[in-house]
C-alpha positions, 0 to 999 in steps of 0.5 A: 926894230923889233917886230912885234908877233900878234897872237891871234885869239882862238874862236870855235865854231860847231856844225848843227845836228843835221849833219849826223846824218846829212852830208855838209853842202861845203865841208865834208868833215864837218859833223856835230860831235866837233869842232873847228878852231877859227883863229881871228882877233876878234869875234866879228873877224872870227864869225866873218872867217866862218861864214866865208869858210863854210857860208850858213852851214854852222851852228854857234860860235865861242870863245875859247875859254867859254867852249867846254870840249868834253860835249864833242868827243871827235874834238878838233875837226880843223883850223882855219 
């Protein structure tokens, strides 16, 4: 039987401006000029994964197609 590989979607989360000068309480790499890719099947799953990974210490979640990486000069900070 042929095995079907499910491709996860990429979602993007960003961090608040306060992490420009304050240390992020969970992840030292967090910075408002960068973003994290969350791989999940749905935006709800991605949001749950963001909370599981960063608790409440993140700002926004985007579908990758709706995200403009040019506004984040540090680029990808991590993939989860």
